[in-house]
C-alpha positions, 0 to 999 in steps of 0.5 A: 206842394212844390217839389222837394229837390232830390238830395244826392247825398246817401240817405242814413236813417234813425230814431229814438222811441219816446219813452222814458227820458233821454239819457247820456247813454242815448247821446253817446250811442246815437245823437252825437253820431247823428250830429257827426254825420250830418255832413255827409248823409241826408239824415232821417230822424224820427220820433217814433211815436207809433212804435211807443204805443205797443206799450200803453202811454198816458196821452198827454205824457206821450205828447209832451215827450214827443216834443221834448225828444224832438227839442233835444235832437235840435239841442244836440246839434241836428241841423233841420236845413240839412236833415229831415226831422219829424214825428213817425205818426205825421206821415201815413205811409209809415202804417200803410207800407207797414201793412203791405210788408205784414203780408210778405213777412213770415210768422216763423220770422217774427216768432224768433225775434228776441225782442218781442219775447223779452217785451213780452215778459215785461208786458205780460198784461199787454201781449198786443199784436202791434208788439208782434208786428213791430218789425214789419213797421220798423222795416216800413220806416226804413224802406220807405226812404230807399234808405242806404245806412241805418245805425244799429245796436245789439238790440236792433241788429235782428230787426234790420237783418229782417228788413234786408230779408223782406226787401229782397223778397219783395224785390225778387217777387216783383222787380227792384223796388226798395233799396236794400239798407246796410247797417252803419256800425260806428267805431267802437266807442264808450258804452255808458252803464247803469249807475246802480247796476253797472253790469247793465246798459244804461237805459232811459227807460229805466224804472229807477231814476238813479240808474241813468243820467238824463240829458235834462237833469238839473245840476243838483240832480246830477250831482247827487245821482253821481255821489250815489253811483256804484263803485267797489270795495277799493277807496282810490283810482289805480291804473287798474280802476278802469277794468272795475265795472263800476268806477270803470263806468264812471271813468268812461263817462268822464272820459267822453265828457272830456274826450280823453282816453280811460287810461288817461283818466286813470292816470290824471286821478291816479291815488285820488279817492273815490269821492274826489273823482266823483266831485270832478265827474259831477262838475264835468257833467254839469259843465257838459250838459249847461250848453245842452240844456240852454239850447233845449230850454230855448226850442222848447219854449218856442213851440211855433219854431219846433212845430214848424220844423216838425211840419216841415220835415213831415212834408218832406218825408211825406214826399219821399214816402209817397214816391216808394208807396206808389211804386209798391202799390202799382207793383202789387196790383192795387188800382191807382187812385183817381186824381181830381 
């Protein structure tokens, strides 16, 4: 394989687990930021399928979701010529480094991981070692690429802090090996909540499909979900509506789709019935997602094009990962593999 020219841009790494359906909240909270940052950073964007199997998966469904998520990355505007896009499982160095890092991660640290506790409650019949050691694999994902910045939400902040601890522990035990990543915290923006339970964040893995807006929902489904969305006991939009969790969430969604403020939306629709506003919101949502879905349908319909991008991304990722892993193996005392 020809040597990949080192990109001088700082490295930003992120990934989404292929479970459920990519939702509007994923676009607003992650994918939109990836697109905006790709001019200034080398983006390492994964579909983290290895993380997904901590919960039992139907193999055919997992394969389809992985390809669908990758196609949605592209449909959102991630440029494969400027970023590295690949399936986590296509780069075996993730699993190899994860084993090493398991040996530098303490049980007490893993015991404190709140996400393990939460998932254990939801999957009591399958509390497996992979779920417990998940943070070590996440650390490997990040440290393999000498990552500068990692976008983090509240649910992953604890894992990134552990990654930094592991990197510093290894560096102090041997010598500087890993770049210690910094969190990338985007400017405070819109927080998209569940349509039926507006006090909860919109989740792509929600069992109730009426709680989320899938990026691939057809127009009739989008309109039905908005029509059924929870509001409150009032009937019309007022200046105070953005402060109400139900109608306030819908106003937030409208503001995101139309790139305006929630106050401006409340002023624009002041005095109008909720039913009228929901109709306008549904129209905006359909118009917003139509070009995304057109791009997605084109990409997912050209399997050779999609797999080619993933193969090229995996090749680039393996090259970068091998350099880090070779350094790690040398420092911990493994005998170098023979060269034929």
